[in-house]
N, CA and C atoms as a LAMMPS dump frame, in Angstrom:
ITEM: TIMESTEP
0
ITEM: NUMBER OF ATOMS
252
ITEM: BOX BOUNDS ff ff ff
-5.0000000000000000e+02 5.0000000000000000e+02
-5.0000000000000000e+02 5.0000000000000000e+02
-5.0000000000000000e+02 5.0000000000000000e+02
ITEM: ATOMS id mol type element x y z
1 1 1 N -435.4 -174.031 379.544
2 1 2 C -434.046 -173.673 379.907
3 1 3 C -433.495 -172.72 378.85
4 2 1 N -433.089 -171.587 379.273
5 2 2 C -432.592 -170.575 378.352
6 2 3 C -431.099 -170.383 378.569
7 3 1 N -430.34 -170.37 377.475
8 3 2 C -428.926 -170.101 377.592
9 3 3 C -428.707 -168.609 377.824
10 4 1 N -428.132 -168.271 378.964
11 4 2 C -427.782 -166.89 379.259
12 4 3 C -426.294 -166.861 379.553
13 5 1 N -425.74 -165.702 379.624
14 5 2 C -424.333 -165.587 379.971
15 5 3 C -424.191 -165.801 381.479
16 6 1 N -423.488 -166.843 381.844
17 6 2 C -423.3 -167.236 383.246
18 6 3 C -421.893 -166.848 383.666
19 7 1 N -421.773 -166.229 384.824
20 7 2 C -420.468 -165.8 385.319
21 7 3 C -419.822 -166.884 386.187
22 8 1 N -418.524 -166.745 386.386
23 8 2 C -417.818 -167.644 387.273
24 8 3 C -418.359 -167.587 388.7
25 9 1 N -418.721 -166.393 389.134
26 9 2 C -419.317 -166.215 390.461
27 9 3 C -420.606 -167.029 390.592
28 10 1 N -421.44 -166.996 389.559
29 10 2 C -422.699 -167.746 389.602
30 10 3 C -422.463 -169.24 389.641
31 11 1 N -421.479 -169.718 388.899
32 11 2 C -421.165 -171.149 388.901
33 11 3 C -420.762 -171.574 390.308
34 12 1 N -419.869 -170.827 390.902
35 12 2 C -419.391 -171.164 392.243
36 12 3 C -420.525 -171.069 393.266
37 13 1 N -421.348 -170.038 393.176
38 13 2 C -422.469 -169.896 394.105
39 13 3 C -423.462 -171.05 393.95
40 14 1 N -423.744 -171.425 392.713
41 14 2 C -424.69 -172.523 392.459
42 14 3 C -424.142 -173.834 392.999
43 15 1 N -422.867 -174.083 392.765
44 15 2 C -422.244 -175.306 393.262
45 15 3 C -422.292 -175.338 394.79
46 16 1 N -422.005 -174.206 395.417
47 16 2 C -422.064 -174.127 396.872
48 16 3 C -423.473 -174.327 397.418
49 17 1 N -424.456 -173.75 396.738
50 17 2 C -425.846 -173.889 397.167
51 17 3 C -426.293 -175.35 397.121
52 18 1 N -425.755 -176.098 396.185
53 18 2 C -426.089 -177.515 396.06
54 18 3 C -425.21 -178.403 396.948
55 19 1 N -424.222 -177.782 397.608
56 19 2 C -423.263 -178.523 398.433
57 19 3 C -422.494 -179.547 397.597
58 20 1 N -422.167 -179.171 396.371
59 20 2 C -421.402 -180.022 395.46
60 20 3 C -419.938 -179.62 395.506
61 21 1 N -419.085 -180.606 395.426
62 21 2 C -417.663 -180.339 395.241
63 21 3 C -417.405 -180.058 393.762
64 22 1 N -416.211 -179.612 393.446
65 22 2 C -415.837 -179.431 392.037
66 22 3 C -415.954 -180.769 391.317
67 23 1 N -415.534 -181.835 391.984
68 23 2 C -415.636 -183.174 391.397
69 23 3 C -417.067 -183.597 391.132
70 24 1 N -417.982 -183.25 392.046
71 24 2 C -419.387 -183.565 391.845
72 24 3 C -419.922 -182.889 390.592
73 25 1 N -419.616 -181.591 390.447
74 25 2 C -420.089 -180.869 389.263
75 25 3 C -419.457 -181.44 387.996
76 26 1 N -418.183 -181.746 388.057
77 26 2 C -417.505 -182.313 386.894
78 26 3 C -418.173 -183.611 386.457
79 27 1 N -418.511 -184.434 387.417
80 27 2 C -419.18 -185.704 387.119
81 27 3 C -420.56 -185.479 386.497
82 28 1 N -421.287 -184.508 387.01
83 28 2 C -422.641 -184.227 386.523
84 28 3 C -422.654 -183.671 385.107
85 29 1 N -421.635 -182.921 384.729
86 29 2 C -421.678 -182.255 383.429
87 29 3 C -420.678 -182.775 382.414
88 30 1 N -419.752 -183.622 382.844
89 30 2 C -418.785 -184.174 381.9
90 30 3 C -417.684 -183.206 381.489
91 31 1 N -417.39 -182.263 382.361
92 31 2 C -416.319 -181.274 382.109
93 31 3 C -415.248 -181.505 383.164
94 32 1 N -413.992 -181.324 382.809
95 32 2 C -412.889 -181.559 383.73
96 32 3 C -412.878 -180.609 384.92
97 33 1 N -412.336 -181.074 386.02
98 33 2 C -412.284 -180.25 387.232
99 33 3 C -411.432 -179.004 387.027
100 34 1 N -410.351 -179.098 386.286
101 34 2 C -409.507 -177.921 386.039
102 34 3 C -410.281 -176.853 385.284
103 35 1 N -411.134 -177.273 384.358
104 35 2 C -411.959 -176.309 383.611
105 35 3 C -412.936 -175.613 384.54
106 36 1 N -413.565 -176.354 385.413
107 36 2 C -414.521 -175.758 386.347
108 36 3 C -413.822 -174.763 387.258
109 37 1 N -412.675 -175.126 387.807
110 37 2 C -411.925 -174.205 388.663
111 37 3 C -411.55 -172.941 387.898
112 38 1 N -411.093 -173.115 386.655
113 38 2 C -410.726 -171.948 385.831
114 38 3 C -411.934 -171.048 385.602
115 39 1 N -413.077 -171.641 385.31
116 39 2 C -414.292 -170.842 385.087
117 39 3 C -414.706 -170.115 386.359
118 40 1 N -414.673 -170.813 387.499
119 40 2 C -415.11 -170.208 388.753
120 40 3 C -414.235 -169.045 389.179
121 41 1 N -412.992 -169.061 388.793
122 41 2 C -412.086 -167.96 389.18
123 41 3 C -412.022 -166.865 388.126
124 42 1 N -412.782 -167.026 387.05
125 42 2 C -412.821 -165.989 386.01
126 42 3 C -413.622 -164.795 386.501
127 43 1 N -413.248 -163.627 386.055
128 43 2 C -414.032 -162.428 386.316
129 43 3 C -414.997 -162.284 385.156
130 44 1 N -416.284 -162.191 385.472
131 44 2 C -417.28 -162.087 384.411
132 44 3 C -417.571 -163.44 383.783
133 45 1 N -417.931 -163.404 382.502
134 45 2 C -418.277 -164.621 381.768
135 45 3 C -416.99 -165.3 381.313
136 46 1 N -416.79 -166.553 381.693
137 46 2 C -415.549 -167.237 381.304
138 46 3 C -415.462 -167.45 379.788
139 47 1 N -414.246 -167.331 379.273
140 47 2 C -414.022 -167.695 377.865
141 47 3 C -414.187 -169.203 377.783
142 48 1 N -414.879 -169.672 376.762
143 48 2 C -415.185 -171.099 376.692
144 48 3 C -415.055 -171.638 375.287
145 49 1 N -414.863 -172.919 375.202
146 49 2 C -414.877 -173.602 373.911
147 49 3 C -415.551 -174.953 374.097
148 50 1 N -415.988 -175.526 373.008
149 50 2 C -416.627 -176.833 372.996
150 50 3 C -417.895 -176.897 373.842
151 51 1 N -418.516 -175.789 374.124
152 51 2 C -419.778 -175.796 374.856
153 51 3 C -419.674 -176.149 376.318
154 52 1 N -418.488 -176.075 376.899
155 52 2 C -418.319 -176.459 378.303
156 52 3 C -419.157 -175.612 379.255
157 53 1 N -419.235 -174.322 379.013
158 53 2 C -420.013 -173.458 379.887
159 53 3 C -421.487 -173.856 379.844
160 54 1 N -421.987 -174.183 378.669
161 54 2 C -423.4 -174.609 378.552
162 54 3 C -423.629 -175.941 379.246
163 55 1 N -422.652 -176.847 379.187
164 55 2 C -422.771 -178.139 379.893
165 55 3 C -422.882 -177.896 381.401
166 56 1 N -422.05 -177.012 381.907
167 56 2 C -422.079 -176.687 383.336
168 56 3 C -423.419 -176.05 383.697
169 57 1 N -423.831 -175.082 382.891
170 57 2 C -425.11 -174.396 383.144
171 57 3 C -426.261 -175.389 383.162
172 58 1 N -426.316 -176.256 382.189
173 58 2 C -427.429 -177.213 382.104
174 58 3 C -427.433 -178.195 383.27
175 59 1 N -426.264 -178.65 383.702
176 59 2 C -426.2 -179.565 384.843
177 59 3 C -426.701 -178.887 386.121
178 60 1 N -426.32 -177.637 386.32
179 60 2 C -426.776 -176.902 387.504
180 60 3 C -428.267 -176.611 387.429
181 61 1 N -428.764 -176.265 386.254
182 61 2 C -430.187 -176.023 386.1
183 61 3 C -430.989 -177.298 386.341
184 62 1 N -430.491 -178.429 385.875
185 62 2 C -431.168 -179.71 386.083
186 62 3 C -431.263 -180.052 387.571
187 63 1 N -430.336 -179.515 388.363
188 63 2 C -430.316 -179.751 389.805
189 63 3 C -431.152 -178.722 390.571
190 64 1 N -431.815 -177.796 389.858
191 64 2 C -432.706 -176.842 390.498
192 64 3 C -432.209 -175.425 390.61
193 65 1 N -431.125 -175.091 389.925
194 65 2 C -430.595 -173.732 389.973
195 65 3 C -431.148 -172.917 388.802
196 66 1 N -431.551 -171.696 389.088
197 66 2 C -431.948 -170.746 388.045
198 66 3 C -430.95 -169.596 388.077
199 67 1 N -430.391 -169.274 386.931
200 67 2 C -429.468 -168.145 386.83
201 67 3 C -430.268 -166.891 386.526
202 68 1 N -430.035 -165.85 387.303
203 68 2 C -430.802 -164.614 387.148
204 68 3 C -429.848 -163.436 386.957
205 69 1 N -430.395 -162.347 386.439
206 69 2 C -429.598 -161.161 386.186
207 69 3 C -428.745 -161.332 384.953
208 70 1 N -427.885 -160.366 384.745
209 70 2 C -426.958 -160.42 383.621
210 70 3 C -425.556 -160.192 384.182
211 71 1 N -424.52 -160.533 383.404
212 71 2 C -423.164 -160.349 383.91
213 71 3 C -422.856 -158.92 384.35
214 72 1 N -423.533 -157.96 383.744
215 72 2 C -423.276 -156.555 384.063
216 72 3 C -424.245 -155.966 385.066
217 73 1 N -425.306 -156.703 385.403
218 73 2 C -426.344 -156.141 386.271
219 73 3 C -426.869 -157.209 387.233
220 74 1 N -426.287 -157.274 388.404
221 74 2 C -426.738 -158.126 389.489
222 74 3 C -426.879 -159.604 389.127
223 75 1 N -425.795 -160.243 388.675
224 75 2 C -425.894 -161.671 388.406
225 75 3 C -426.089 -162.441 389.709
226 76 1 N -426.907 -163.461 389.659
227 76 2 C -427.144 -164.252 390.862
228 76 3 C -427.757 -165.586 390.51
229 77 1 N -428.215 -166.271 391.528
230 77 2 C -428.878 -167.554 391.332
231 77 3 C -430.15 -167.58 392.178
232 78 1 N -431.045 -168.448 391.786
233 78 2 C -432.252 -168.743 392.562
234 78 3 C -432.302 -170.264 392.653
235 79 1 N -432.655 -170.78 393.828
236 79 2 C -432.682 -172.223 394.041
237 79 3 C -434.135 -172.684 394.047
238 80 1 N -434.408 -173.689 393.226
239 80 2 C -435.727 -174.324 393.187
240 80 3 C -435.574 -175.721 393.775
241 81 1 N -436.092 -175.942 394.972
242 81 2 C -435.91 -177.238 395.607
243 81 3 C -436.537 -178.36 394.799
244 82 1 N -435.927 -179.536 394.883
245 82 2 C -436.492 -180.678 394.184
246 82 3 C -437.745 -181.141 394.928
247 83 1 N -438.698 -181.727 394.205
248 83 2 C -439.985 -182.07 394.817
249 83 3 C -439.965 -183.286 395.736
250 84 1 N -438.835 -183.935 395.961
251 84 2 C -438.837 -185.138 396.801
252 84 3 C -438.783 -184.766 398.219
């Protein structure tokens, strides 16, 4: 798992791909729902403190999401289905 700059668009797309609500993601990563909403509506890479963006990224990656591209060049996601 590599820490890359994740955009608000990627967070929202990843959450949608997993069919997770904001509350589901908050529960998985231990970050408040207001923080997730703020990050998802950010343009580009959200300003963050206390490692919240990394917590969100790691929770989504653990669920099978791969973040691809860079914030300035075609940011996106790739879904890796779980083996069950």
